[in-house]
N, C-alpha and C positions, 0 to 999 in steps of 0.2 A: 790594444783596447782594451786589456786588461786591468782591473783596479780591483780593491780593498772594498768588501761591505761589513759591516758592523756583525759581531758572532750573534748568533741564534734570531735574526734577521733572512728576510727572502734572499735569496741570493743571487735574485736578476735585478738587474740595472733598469731602472726607466724606459719606459716603449722609447725607440729611436724611429722618425719616418723614413722612412725608403721611395716611394712612390706610389701614386696613383694606378689601380690598374688590376690585373687578374693575378692569384697567386703566385709567384715563378717557381719553376725548377731550380733545386739546387745540386750544383754539380762541377766539378773540377774539368772546367772545361779546357783550360791551357796546361794541365797537367804540371801545375806548380807547390802541388801541395795543401792549399787554399781551394775553400768553396767557393764557386761563382755561382750568377743566379742568372738564369735563362727565361723569358719571359715573350710572350706573342702579344701582337698589337696589330690587329686586321691581318693582315697576309704576313705581318713581317715578323721575324724572331729576331731578338735583340738581345745580346750579352751585357751582362754588368760584371766587370774582372774586380774580383777581389785583390787588392793592393797590399794587405796587412792590415790597414788602419782604416778603410770603409768600402762599400762599393762604387768601382767607378763608370760610369757609362762608356760603354765602347764601341755603340753601334747596331747597323742592322747586320745580322750573320746570314741572312737567306731570306728570298721572299720569295714564298710560295704561291700555286695557284690554287690549291685546295684550301678548306676550311680550317682554321688551326685551331682543332680542342683538346682540351687535357693531353696535352704534351708529354712525350717522354723523350727522355734524352739516354741513351746509351748503347753500346756497341752490338746494330743486328748481324752486321755478314759477318764478325769475328776477325776481323784485320786489326784491329788494336786503335782504333779509332772512334769518336762519338758521332752516331748518326742521331736522327730526329724523326719519331714516330707520332703520329695523329691519327692513325685508326683509317681514315678516310687515304692515306699516304705515308709511303715513306721517305724522308729526305736524306737519299745516302750520300754519305762525307767522301768524295772523292779525291781530297786534299788540297784541291784549287777551288772547291766549292762542292756545291749541293746537287745531286741528282736525284729529281723526283719521280716518284714510282706508284703509281695510282694501287690503291689498295681497299680490298672491300671487308673491310672488319671494322665491329664496333672499337670506338676512341678508349674504351675502358676494357677491353681484353686482358687477360693475362701473358704476360709475355716472358718466357723462360727458356732454358736449353731441354724441351724436352727427349730429345734423342741423343743427347748427348755429344755433339759432334762440332762445339765450340761456337756456333752461331743462337742467335735468337730465334724460337717456334712462336705461334701464335696461339691461342685457345680460348675459345668463348662458347657463348651458349645462346641457344634460342628456343620460341616455346612454340612455333607456328611451323609445319601442322604438328610436330608434337616435340619433347621434350628432347633437346639434341645437342651432345656436344659437339663441336667443331676444331679441326686441328689443322691448322698450316704450318707445315714444316720446310723452313728456310734450306736453299740450296746453297748458300754461302754468299748468292748474288741478288740476293733480295729476289728470289723468284720461288715462289711457293707451290707445293700439292698437296691437294686436299684430301682430309678422312673426316670420320664423324664416327658417334658411336651414340648410342641411348644416355639419355640422361636420368636413370633410373637407377634405386635398391634394387636389392636380391625380391623384397617385395613388391616390386614393379611402383613405388610410390618417388614422385618426383624428388629431387634435390637439387638445392641452389649448387654454385660451384664457389669453391674458394682458391686461395693462392694453391700451386703443386709445392709439395717439398717433400726431401725424402724422408718419409716415415719410417720406413725399417732399416735407414743406414745400410744400404746396399750400393746405395754409389748413383741410383736410380732416382729421377723424380718419380714420387706419388703423388695423386692426385684426393686431396680431403674435401669433404660435406658433410653437411649436416642438413638433416632431413625437416626443412619447416622452420617455425617458431617453436615446435617443441618436438625435437627430433633426437636425433643420436646422433654419433660420428661415425661417417662412413670414409669409404676409402677404396680406390680402385688402384689396383697395385701394377707398376710396368715389368713386363715379361717380352724380355730383348727388344724395347724401347718400344713397345706398343701396349696400349690400355687395356686393360680388359672390361667387359661389362657386364652386368650389371655392377652397380658397388656394392660392397662388402658393408655390414653392419660390424662395427670393432668395439663399439662402446657406447655407453647411455645417457640419456638425457642431458643434452647438450641446449639449453637455450640461448641462442647467443647471435649475435651477426658479427662477420669479420673475423673470426679467431685469429690474433698472431702466431705464427710459429716463431718459438725464439728458446734457446736453450739456456732458459731462467736459471739455471742453478749451476753453470758452466761445469756439468760432468762430462760432455762430448755427445749428450742425446739430446733432439729437438723436440722440445714440451710444443703446445699448443693453447694459449691463454684468449682466453675472450671478456667479454662484457661482465658476466656472470659464472663462468664456469674457466678452470684451468687441468688441462692433462698434463699431469710433470708423471714423464717417463722414468721410469728404475730400473731398466731394463730394455733392449730394442723389442721385447714381446709383450713387456708388463708397465703400468701406469697406473697412477693415484688419480683420482678426480676431486679436486674442491670444488665446493659451491661457495662463494664467499659474496657477503652483501658490499654495499657504498661505492661500487659501481653502476653505471646507467647504460644505454644504449647509444652514448656518444662514441666518436671512435677510439679506440686504442693504440696508441705508438710504442714503438721500442725505443729506449732511452739511454745517454749515460750520464747521469748528471749529478754524481756525487765523487764520493773518493775513493769507493769499492770497488772491483773489476766487474761485481755482476748486474747483469742490464735491469732497466727499471721497466715498467707496463704504466704509462700517465694516459690518462685523461683529462681535457680541458671543462670546468664547470664553474668557470668565475672564481675558483682558483686552478691550482695543477694538485690534480691527487694522484698519489703513486705509489703502485703495487710493486712489490718485493718481494723474493723467495728468500726467507730467514727463518733457520733451525726448524726445518722441513715443515712449514706452510706462509702464507702471502699474507704480509705485513700492510696494512695501510697509513701513510703519514700526508698530510695537507701542507701546502706550499703556498702562501700567499703572495700574489702577484703587486706588484708595486701598484701605488694609485694610477687611477686613469688607464690600466691597460686593461680592454675589452676585446680579447681574441674570440672570433668565432670558432668554435668547437669542431667544425669542418672544414676547417681551412688554414692546416698548422702545417709548416715544415721542423721538423725536430732534425738538426745538425750541428757538429761542431763547426761555426761558421767564422769563428777568431782564430783557430787553430790553437786552441787550448789544450785539448785534448777532452772538454765535457762537452755537453751538447748545449745548444742554445735554440730561443724560437723565434721562428720566423711565422707573422702570423697577417691574415686579413683582418679588418675590425670588422666587430658584429653590426656597426652602424654606418660602417661606410664600404667603401671601392678603395680607401687606406690601407697599404701592406707598413709592418713594423716587425723592426726587430729588437726582442728582449736579450739580450746578452747575460749569459749564465758567469757569474763572478764569485762560483765557488771556490775557496780556498781552505786549507788545512786550518783549523782554528789555533791562536797563539793561548796556552795555558799556561798561568804560572802557578808556585805553587810557595809558600811563605809561612813555613810552620811558627805558631807562637811560641813552641816550646823546643829546645833543641838537645837538651839533657836531661834526662830521666834519673832520677837517685831512689825511687820509691816503686814497688810493684801495684800502683792502683791506676785499673785501665783509665785511659785518656781519650776521650772524644776528639777525633781528628779536626782539622780547619786551616783555613789558609789556603784552599784553593779557589782559584778564579779563571773562569766563571763558575758561580756556584751552579750546584746540581751533580757535580760529578761525582765520583767514586774512589777510595785509595787502598792502595796495594802495597803489600811487602813484608816483611819478618815482621812476625806479631800482630798485624792486621788482621782483626776481622769485623765485616760490617760495621766499616768505619771509623773503628775503634782500635788504637791501639794497647795492647796487652804485654808490656814489659819482661811479663815473667815466661812468654815464650820462645825469648831467645837467650840466648849468653850474653855476657857483657861484651861489649864494644861497638864500633860505627855501624848503622845501616843505614839501608836508601829508603825513602818512604817514595811513591808514584801517586799522580795523581790523573786523573783520565776523565774529560768531558767530551761528550757526544755531542755535537750539534744537531737541534732535533728536527731541522729542517731537512740538511743537507746530510746527516750521517756520518759527515767528517768528523775524525779522532781529533784531538790534542792530549798531548801528553808533558808531564811535567814532572821533577826531581826535587827530592831535599835530602839531606843527612838529618840524621839525630843519632846521639849517643847514650849509650843506658850504660850505668853503674853497677844496676839491677841482676840481670842475667839468671841463669839457672842456678842462683844461690841468693839465702835469704838475709838482711843487716845483721835479724837478730841474731847472735852467737856465730854466725856464720857457718851454719848448719846447710847441708846440700838441700836444693830444691826436691818433695818427694818425685816420685818416677810416678809415671801415670801413662796408662798404656790401655787399649788401643786409643788413637786420636787422628781422625774421627772414631767413634766407638757404636757398636750395633747394640745389642741388648744386655752387654755387660762392660763395667768401667772395673780397669784392676788399679790398685794403688798401693803405693810401698810408704809406710807411717813415716815423718821422723819421730825420733826420741821427743816425750813429753807432750804427744798429740792428746788433746782432752773431748775433742768433737769433729765431726765433720757435716757440713751441710753442703747442699747444692741449689745455687740460686739460678734461676732463669734470664735471659737478656732486660729483662723489665726488672729487675731484683726481687720478683716473688720467690719465696722459700718452696722447693718442692720436695716432696714426701719420698725419702729412697728406703731401700731393705737393701742391708749389708749383712755381708758375714765375713768374720777372722777366722775363720777355720783356724787350724793348729797354730798356726804364726800370727802373732797380735801385732806386726809388723806389718804383714798382707791384710789388703781389704777387698774384696769383690762387691762390686754396686750393681744392681739391677737396674737398667735404665728404661726398660721398655715403657714405664711410664711418663717419659720424660717426652714432651715434643720434638719434632727437627730441629736442629740449630743449635747456637750456642747456649752455652751455659759456663757456668764460674764453679768450682770445687772448692769450698771456702774450709780450711784444716787449721783446727783452732789451737795455737798451743800456749805455755806459759808464760814466752815472750812477744805474744801476737797474734794476728791470721795471718795464713799464707795464701792466695788465689791465683786457681790458677785455671784457666779458660781452656774449654774442650768441646766440642762437636759431636753432637747426637745425629747421628745418620742411621734412619731404617733401613734395613734391610744390607747393610755393613755386616761381610761374614769376616771373620779372623780365627 
């Protein structure tokens, strides 16, 4: 199912129609490593098997008496096979068929192993006659014992319920909540498998709905990300709060769309809006959908449907009950480098070109800001690298090419050794050993503008100490005028550099 797409374009294939009906559940029902689809139609549960090329209808796997709404497929009883959950009932997989067990719980209840015994328990909320959390604890046979706790904070304020997850990293699931639309992050910690009440305030100002628990920076600590705020853990007990613009109240999904190992947080709003944790903050990029794609932002499944290791998008149409798949065809980009000049016999800086696709950056010995400075390296053969990053997928491609220098650390005028310059990068001062016959020294910036300098030769006329505090950070050129020509030596000024 995998094929290439053009570089720098949307990585998604055109939408492929699956069927009419409700949005299916994505699950590997036959344990073959490929994700299948399970959907309800009337009182029937139907399976579409993934054969590696498409989803093949395998017929009805269960016919139940209960109303089938908001289907979940998971191992409820801890026996390593998949059961069906509907809220009004559990269809327990007995190996030869499904045993229907009546259940009085909302179909959208939270399902998690709250007590850590290997089976799935049920958690839901009600507000009448008072705000209450309800716990249904599974005995391993899908018989449930009941408990409850007040759904309030330490100040008596009602809080909605979010998914359970292990906030404090102690191996027990905690309950995360936010106080209304202008609330704070709250928690109910587990103590010996029981939940304390009321909820405890632990963080400020989280205006959000359905935040997503995910280790967004792969540091081993779960973070909490929503539509407007992100709590990024810095330790088991501390976190940074980010308030970022650009997202709205549409659902946020955890995904792996590109070539890096960190997860992405996405929303669907006419196109794909991707949040990713980079360089200590949350970046935002937009990926356009193919023409004709019109996903319902609340009718989406994100999963690796084709076994490529990257997530695809299964969605219900915004305009009908049709179900579509958009295959993610992200690949590492093909990058080439063809240098127009491969041998240099002059110390004059050369702007680099020849990298395809355009818009990447060059690296290697003697390279600074995509300019090659032959006098920065010794004579010999060197390798230039070119790196290009796909703006939609952030996947990176590289190419290399060889170049030869006959200049190196010596000038062709009389064979005089290149002057010694240190430190490079420099902070507030630059030291230079001048060659015989020096007639003058100048410094120009990367745009060619001469910069005023204050120099002191001291007792040694061949040694010069140049104050660089007036220079901007970045690349500069030291010009040394001699009787036989001008020597160009690039150096970098970096304020705060201490030598």
